[in-house]
C-alpha positions, 0 to 999 in steps of 0.5 A: 524716105531714108536709103539704107545700104548695107554696107562697110560705114567705114569703106563708105566714108573713103569714097565719099571723101574721093568724090567730095572736098567737105565731109565732115563728122559733125554729132547732133548736126540738123542736118541729120535728124533726116539722113539721106542714108543709114549705112547699115554693117551687114557683119556687126551691125554698125550703123552711121547716118550720112545726109548732103549739104546744099546752099540755097541755090542747091548747089552742094555744099559738103557731106556730113556723116555721125554714128547711131548709137 
């Protein structure tokens, strides 16, 4: 189940970058086919898909994101 967060997407990304070393925009990524979060800006309706990328051993490798058209 995808979690929806109502917040400014750019602010959300800035906060992620404070905590994670790798935060990349990768359009068409396989990880974004079932994202962990969808961030929705309540003022503009702009949407952003966000997924955490983990390695086979469960270690977090980074975060990928892309906007929803």
